[in-house]
N, C-alpha and C positions, 0 to 999 in steps of 0.2 A: 317807499321805505328803503333806507340805505342799509347795506350789509353791516352786521355787527360781528367783529372778529373775537373768537373765544380764545381761551388758553389751550395749550396742547400738553396734556398730562397722561402718562401711562399709555401712549399710543393713540389717543383720541382727543378730539376737541371737546372741551368742557367749559360751561359758562362761569363756574366758580360761585362764590357766595357773597362777595362784597356788594354787588348791585351797582357799583359805580361804573360809569361809562365815559370815555373821552372821545373827542372828535379827531378824525384824520382828514387832513385837507389835501386837495390837489393844488399845489402851489401855482401851477400854470394858469388856473382859472379862478382860484380863490374860493372854490366851492368845497363844502364838506363832502368828501368822497365816500366815507364809511365811518363807522364807530368802532371802538375797541374797548373791551372790558378791562377795567383796571383792578388788578388783584392786590391783595395784602397778605397778612400773616396766614390766613386760612389757605389761600391758594399756594403760597410758598410751602406751607407744611404738607399739603397734598402732593406737590411735586417732589418734595424730598422723600416722602414715603414711597412714591413710585420709583424714585431713583434707588432707594435702599433695597427695595424688593428685587430690582433688576441687577443689583450689584454683585451678589455671589456668583451667579451664572456667568455674568459678563467677565468678571475677574478670572474665572476658570477657563474662559475661552482662550485658546492659544493665540499669542500675538500674530502668528501667520494668518489665522482665520480672521482676526480683526482687520489685518491689512487687506485681505481679499474684499471685505466689505468696503473699505476705502477705495480700492481700485474701481469697484462698481459705482460707488458714489461719485468719484471723479468723472466717470463716463456720463452719468446722469446730469451732472452739473453742466457739462458741455452740451449735451443733448437739449437741455432746457435753458440754455443761455439766453435766448431771446425772450423767453417768458420771464426769467428772473430779472433781466435788465428792465423790462417793462414795469415789473412790480417795484423795483427800486425807483425808477424815474418818475412814475406817476404820483408817488408819495413824497419823494425828496425834491424833485424838480431838476436834477442834473440831467444832462443830455444822455441819450441812449448810448452813444459811443463811450462816454465817460463811465456810465454804469457798467457796460461790458468790461471795460478795462479794470474796474475795481473788483468785479467778479473774478477775473483771471488772476489778480493778485491774491485773492482768497483761495482759489483752487490750487494755487502753487503750494500752499501749506498742506492741503490734502495730499498732494503728490509727495511732499516730504514725509507726511505721516504714513504713507504706504511702505516706507522702509523701517517700520517700527520693530520688526524682529531683530534687525541689526542694532537699532538705536537703544534697545533695552538690554543689550548684552552687558553683563557686569565684568569685573576683573577677577583674576585668579592667580594666586601666588602659592606655589608648592614649596614645602619645606622651609617655611619661615622660621621654624625651629625643628628640633629633632622629631620627625614624624608628625609635624604639625602643618596643616594647610589653612590658608585664609582666602576667602572669596567674598564678593559683594553681590547682593541681590538688589535689583532696581524694582521697587514695588509701587503700586498706585496708592493714592491717598484715600480715596473713598468717593464721597459726593462732593463735586466742585460746582461753582457757580460763576457765571459771566454776566456782567452788566455792560451793555454795549450802547454806543451813541447813535444819533440819527444820521450822521453824515456818511456812514458806510454800513448800511444795513445788511450787506452780504459779506464784505471783506472781513470786517472785524469779528463777527461771529465765527467765520471760517478760520480765523487766526486762533480761536480759542477751543471750541468743542472738538474738532477733529483730533487735535493733539491730545486733549484731555482723555477722550474715550479710547483712543488707540493705546494709550498707556494703561488702560484698564479701569479708569474711573467712570462714574456716571455723572450726568451734567444737568444743571438747571440754568437756562438762558433767560435773562430779563432784557429784552431788546428795548429800544426807544419806543415810547408810545406814539411818537410822531409818524413813524413809518414801519409798522409791525408786519405788514403782509409778507415781505420778503423773508424775514427770519422764520416765520411759520412754515413757509414753503420749503426752506432749506431743511428743516427737520423732517418734514414729510418725505422728502427725497432721500434723506438718510435712512429712514425706515423702509422705503421702497428698495433701497440697495441692500437690505438685509439687517440693518440695525434693529435690535430687539426693542419692543415697546418699553418705555421707562428709562432707557439708557440716556436719551436726551429729551428734556421736557422744557416747555416754554411757559413762563408766567408773564403776561403783559401787565404793565403797571407803571406807577410813578414813584415818588419818594417813599410811600408806604411799603411798596414791594422791596425797595432797596433796603430799608431799615429792617424788614423781616429777614432778608437774606443775611445781613450782617450779624443779626442776633441769633440766628437759628443754630442750636447746639450741634446739629448733625451735618453741617456744611463745613468741610475741612479747608477749602481754599476759595478765594474770590479773585477774579480778574476783572479789571475795570478800565474803561477808556472814556474820558470826558474832560470837563474843564478842571483847572487846577484847584479851585476851592472845593469842588465835590470830590476830586481825587484825594485831597488831603483828608477830608472827612471820612471817606470810605477806608482809607488806610488806617486811620485812628480807630474807627469803629470795628473793623475786622480784627485788627490786632488786639483790641480790648477784649474781644471774645475768643482769643487764642487761635485765630485763623491765619493761615498763610495768605499773603496778599501781594498782588502786583497792581498798582494803580497808576495808569498813564494819564497825565494831565495836559494842560494847555501849552501854547507855544507862542513864540514871537520870532519866527525864523528870518534870518538875515541873508541877503545875497550881496557879497562884496564884489564890486567890479573894479579891477585894477587898471591902471593907465594903459597897459599893453594889451588889454582884452579886445577881442573882436566885438565891437559895440552892437552891431546888428544881431549877432548871435546872442549876446547878453540881453538885449531888449526883447527878442523873441522868447528867450527862456523866462524872463521876468513876466512877460505877458501871460504865458501859459500857467506858470507857477502861482501867480498872484490872483488870476481871475478864473482859472479853471474851476469848475464846480462852484462858481460864485464865491470863491475864497473860503468855502466851508470845508476846509481840510486842516487837520492838525499839522500837516507838513506843508501847507501853503506858505509861500514867501510873502511876508507882509511888510518887510523893510528892505529897501534897496540902499546900498551903501556905496556910492561912487567915490572913488579916491582921486583927489587932485583935480586936474583939468577936464576929466571926462564927464563931470557932473552936468554941464549944460548940454553937450551933444547927446548924452544918454537921455536926459529929460525930453529933448525934442523928439527923439525916436520913440520913446515911450508914449508921449502925448498923442502922436499921430496914430499909433497902434491902438491905444485905449479908446480913442474917439470913434474908431471904426469897428469896434467889437460887434459881432453879430449876436444879438440877444433874442431869444425866442422860447417858445414852449419846448418841453423835452423831446417831443416827437418831430420837431422841425429839423430836417437833415442838415440845414444850413446853419443852425444855431451853434455858436461856440460857447455860450453861457446861458444857463437857464435861470429860473427865478430863485428867490430866497425861500427857505423851507416853510416859514410861517409869517403872518403879518406882524406878530410881536417881534420876531427877529429882525424883520425889515425896519421897523420903527426904531429898534435899538441901534442898528447900524447907522441909520440916518441921524440919530441924535449924537452919535460919536463923531460923525463927519462935521456936524454943526459945532461940536465942542472943539474940534481941531481948528476950524476957522476962528472961533472965539479966542483961542489961545495963541493965535498968531501964525499958524502954518499957512502956506500958500496952496490953495486948491487949484491946481492946474487944469484938471478935468473933473467936472461935477456930473455924476451919473444919477443924482437923485431926481425923483419925479417922473421916471420913465413910464409911459403908457403905450401898450401895444394894441393896435387895432384888432378888435375881436377878443382881446384878453385884458380888458380894462380893469378887471377885478383881481388879476393875478398879482403875485408878490414880486414885482420886477424892480430892478435897480440896475443902472448902468455902472460901468467901472469908474471908480474915483481914484485920482492920482494927486497926492500931496507932495510938495517940495518944501525944503527948508524946515523940516521937522526936527525938533530937538528932544533929547532924552527925557526932559522933564514934562513933556506934553502928554496928555491923557491918551491920545491916539498912538503914542509910542509905548506907553506903559501897559495899556490894556490889550487883551486879545480881542480884536474886533470880530473875527470870524465872518467876514464878508468881503465883497470885491473892492477892497480899499488897500492901496499900496502907498506907504509912506517912504519918502526919500530923506535920508539923513546923510548929509555931506561930510566926508572925512578928508582932512588935509593930507594924511599920509597913511601908509599901510599900518604903521604902529597904532595910529588913532582908530582905524577900522577894527583891528584886532582887539583893542581894548574895549571898544563899544560892544563887541560880541561877548567878551569875557565878563563885562560888568552887567549884562542883561540877566535878570533873575531866571529866565527860561533857558532851557538847554535841549530842545528837541532836535532841530536840524539847522544846518548852516551850510552855505555854499560860497565858493570863491571862483570867479572867472578870471583867468590869467593865462599867459603863455610862458610864464616864468616858473620852471619846475622847482627851483629852490624856495620861492615864495609859497608855492602850493604845499610843498612838503612841510614847511615851517607852520603854515596855517593849520594843516591837518593835525600836527603834533600839539600845538599850543592852544587851539580853540577848545574850550571846556564844554563841549557839546556832544551829545550821544551819537549823532549821525552827521557825517561831513561829506559834502559833495565838491568835487573839483571839476569844474566845467559841466556839472550836473546840477540842475536847479532843485530837484526834489529827490534827495538821496535816500529813498526807501529801499532797504536791503532786500535781496532775494530771500526766499523762505528758509534757506539753510544757513543764513546769517541772522544775527540778532537784531531786533527792532526795539528801540527804546531810548528815551532821553536822559538827561542829567538835570541837576538842580530842581527847580520847581515844576519840571515837566515829568517827573517820575518819582513815585514813592514805593519802595519795596526793595527786594533783593535780586529778583530774577526777572529779566525782560521777556518779551515774547519772541517767537520764531526760533528756529534752529535748536541747538542743544540747550540753550537757556530755557526754552519752552518745555522741553522734555524734563529738565531738572526741576522746573516749577511744579509740574504735575506728578512728580514721583518723589520717593525718598529712598535712601540707601540703607540697606541692612548689611552689616558685615558679620560674616560667620567665620569663626576660628575652630578648627576641628582636629582632634587627635583620636585615632582608634587604638586603644590599649592592646598591648601584647601580654601574654601570660608572664607572670613573675611577681615579684614583691612590689608593693606600692607603699608610699609613705606620705603623710601630709606635708604640704609646702606652705610656709608662712611668710614668704617674700613675694613681691610682685613678679610675675613671670617675665623674663627678659628674652625668651626665645633663643637662648644660647646653650 
C-alpha cells in the first residue's frame, strides 16, 4: 500500500470529505510513489474557517514576535535542507543540487520577512494643519491564499506565505497535486518554529480546489504562479469575486548574444539556463538570439555541450539534468519537438527517446536544440516547458531587440555583450519585467521585486520585496486633531489644512 497524503488544516493532517485521490509519481522510475487526497469546496471552507479562527490572535501578535518565529523557521529550513531537497527531487525529478538551490532562494524571502517590524512602519506627518497630525497604518488583509506550481514546490510557497503571515494575515496554500510532500513539510516546520495552528493551512487538490478558492467570500487575496491561460483565468475569477490578485503566468525568455560576446561563456550560460531542471522553470531561457556572424560558432558550441549533457535520476551526483515531471508532460514536449520539425525548424540535437539502464520506465528526455526557428513557428509561440532550446537568428541588434519587444511574454530576458552602451540601451528599451546583463537567469534577490510584464503577469503588485509587503497589506490613513477649550462652529467647506 502506498502512502496517501492528507490535507493540513488547523494544525493537523485531515483526510477531507471529497473522497477523490490523485497519483504522485517518482519521475526517475515512472512508478506511483504515493497518493494525494484532492480537495474541493468542503476542504477549502474548512481551511478558511481554521484560518479565520486563528486570525484575531495572530493579528494581535506583535510584528517582532512574528519575526522571531520566522528566525526560528529559517534555522529549521537550513537544518532540514537535505530532507526538503529529497522531498522536492523524488516527486519533481530535478537534481538534488538544483532542489537545494531552489530552497535557498525560498528561504531568502523568509530572511527578508524577519525584518517585518521595520517593513510595517507607516508614515507620520505632524502639523499638516493647525493642530492636525496625519499618519498611516499598514494593516493585514485577513485570510489569503496561494496557488503554487509543480516546478518549485519549496521556493514559490516560501515566496508567498512567510510574507503574508508576518504581515499579520493567515493563509491557505494549494500546492500542485504533482509534488505535494514538500509543501506539507514546509508548513509542519513553520508550526514547529512556533507558528500557531491554523495560521497556515494546506488543501491539496486540482481545478476544483482552485475554483473554490476563487469563489470563497472570506478569502481576501489570491497569489498564483502557473501557465498564462490559467493565470488569466485566476485573475479574472478572483477579480470577479472582489479579491486582490497577483497571477504570474508563462514565459518565453530570450537570451541575446551580441557579436562581441564571449561565446564560450554565452554557450555555458545558455546550457544551464535552458536545460537546468529539464527546462521546467518559468525563468528558463527557451530562445537563443545570436546576432550577426556569431550564429554558426554559437550553434557549434551549443551542439557539443547539449550532446554531452549528463542525464540521470535525481540522486545521481553526476547528473546535470533529471527526468520530466510526468509522462503526459514528456509526451507533450515530444509532440512540440515533432511540430517544430514539421514546420521547418532544423533539429540540430534530438534528445527524444532517451532510455537509461535500470530506469527504462522513467520520464527521461535528452536536450533538444533547434536552429533557424522563426517567430511564426509553434515552438517559438508556445511555452514548451521542457529541455528544448530554439535559436532565432537576428541580423542586427535592432532586429534582436524588436524580437524581444514583439513577443507576447515578458517574464525575463538577457543580453550577453561587452558593450556597456548596448547593454544599457537593452535594459532600458526591452519591455520585460526582469533583465539580465551577462546573467542568464535574472531572478532578483528577495528584497527586490520578482515579476513579469505583458502576458507573463496579471495584477497590480508583484512578489518579493516591498511589492510583496504592499500586496499583503492595505494602508489606513488617520488624520487627528485634539480640540482645545473654546468656541466651535460648523464648517461647510472641505478642509484645506491651512
